N, C-alpha and C positions, 0 to 999 in steps of 0.2 A: 500667540497661536494658543487655541484652547484644545485640548486632546479631542473633544467630541468632534472636532474640525478633521482630524485625521485619521482618528482611528476607525477601522472597518466595523460595522455593527455585527454583532456576533448572532449568528442565526440560531434560532430555536432549534433543539435536538428533533428528530423524528420520533413521534410518538411510539411506544413501545406496541407491538403485535407483530404478526406475520403478513410478509408483502410479496407480491409477485416482482421478480427482479430479473434481471441479465448482468452478466457478466462483461463488463466492457475493458477490462483491463488487468495484466499481471505485470507486475514490475519487479525484476530482481534486484534486491537492495543489495547485495553483494555481502561481504563479511563484515559484521557489524560487532562492537564491543558490547558485552552487557556488564553494565555498572554493579547490577545486583548479583551476578553470578561469577563475576570476574573471569570471564573466558569469551572468545571470539565465535561466532557462528554464522553461517549462511542464513539470510532472511528473505523473504519475498513478501510481497503485497498484493492481495486480491482487491478489486474494484469493482462495486456493483452500481447499477444504477434502478432507481424506483421510479419507472414510468407514470405512474399515478400520483406520487407526491411531488409536487412543483415549488419552487421558491422562487422568488424574483432577486436575479443577479445583474447589477448594472443595466436595470429598467427592462430586463427581459426574463419571462418565465422560462426556468429550466428544471428538469427530473432532479431531484435530490439525489446525492451519490452517499455511499458508505463503503469503508474499507476496513480491512483486517490484515494485521501482519502476522506471519508464521515463521518459525524456524524451520529451516527445509531439513527434514530428518524423514528415514525411512521405516522406523521402528513403528510397530503395529499401536504403540502407546501415543504416537506423536499427534499432535493436533491438527496438523496438515494432512496426514493420512485419514484421520477419522473425518475430517471435513470433506475430504473427495470421495470418500467410500460413501458417507451420507449423501453427498449430493448427487453421486451417479448411482446410487442405490444398489451397489455391489461391493463385495469384499475383494481385495487384493492380496495374493500372495507376496511374500516379501521380494521375491525376482520378479513378478509383474509391476509392483509399485516402483523398485528400481528403474524400470524402463518406461515409466508413465512421463508424458510429456504434459508439464503444468500449464503451458500456454494452450493446450487444447480447451479448456475450459472457458477461454474467451469466446464470448459470443453465445455461450451456453445459457439458457434460462435457468430460474430456479425460484424458489419461494426461501424467503430469509426471515429467521426469527429474531426480531430485534427487541433488545432489552436496554434498560437506562442504568446507567452507573449508580452507585450507592449516593451520590449528590444529585443525581437528576439531570446534571448538566450534558451529558453525553450519551449518544447512543450508539450500542456496541451490537454487533453481529454475534448472536449467540450459537445458531446454527444455520445449517445449510440443506435444503432437501430438495427432490425433483419436483417439477409441477406435476399436479394430479391429472390423470388420464382424462382427457376429454376437455380439458382447459387450454384456452388458446395461450400461446407463448407470447410474453412480451418482446417487444422489438425495440431498438434504439437508433437514433441517428447520429448518435456520438462516435467519433472515430474511434476505432479500439486501440488501446495500448498494449504493445508487447515488448517490453523494453528487457533486453539481456545484457548484463554489464560486460560480458566476456566477449561481446561482439558491438564494441564502442563505437557509437555514432553520434558525432557532435550536434549534428542538426536533430536526430531524434532526443538526445539528452536537453536540448534547449527547448523542446516542444513539451517537456514534462512539467505538471503543476510545479509551482515553486517549492511547496511544502515536500514534494516527494524528491524532487532533485537535492534538497537539503539534507535529507536522509541519505542518498546515494553519496552524497559528498562525504559522509563519515565513514564510509567502507573503506577497507585496506586497499580494494583495488582502484577506487578513485585516487586515494593518497599516493599510491605508488605511479598510477599514471601521470598525476599532474605534480609530482615531486620537482622541486628545482634542479634544473640540468647542472646549473654550476654551483658550488660552493661559496658560501659567504665566509669572509674571514672578518673575524671580531677581534679587536684588541683588547689585551690583557686588560686595560685601564681605561677602556671605553666609560666605563660608570662615571668617572670623575670628568668626563668632558660633557656630562649631560647635566646641566643645570634645572634643578626641581623647584 
C-alpha cells in the first residue's frame, strides 16, 4: 500500500485578501490545556464559509470554510472581544460583553481579511468586519453549527466534523463526562507478565 493511495490530498490555502463570508458555526471547545502557557482556559471556535470560493470535495463543488479559535475572555484586550466589536461595528462595556451571546453571530454575514502564515501553507483569519452598506449579504445552504459543551448531545456531537470533535475530546468537560465508571485494578507485578 502506497501512502498516496490512502492519504487525503491537501487543499491549497485560500489566497490572501478580503472575502465576503457568512458565519456558519460556533463550537464551544470547552476548557482546554495550553502547553505553551501551562494553564487551562475555555476556548471556542468560529467557522465561516466563503460562498464565492469553491473547492472540490468528494467530486462535489463546495464553498471553502475558514475557522479561528479564541480564548473566551471578557477583557477589553481579549482577541474574542476585539473580533466581536469589529464584526458588529460597536464597542461593548464590560457588563454588556459579559451578557453577550456568542451564538448570536452564527448566520451573520461579514468580510474576512485573510492572510497566509509565514510558510504560506495555511490561510488565517486576521480580522472580521461588517458588510459595507449597499452590498448584498452572502447566504449559505450549510446547516448551522451551534455546539454548547454544557448541553451535551451525543447526536449533535457525532455530527461535528472529525477534526473539531477531536478538539472537544481534549477538554476537561469531555474527559469528566467520559471517564470510566469503574476503576481498573492493576497488579503490582503486572510488568513481569508482559513479554516484550
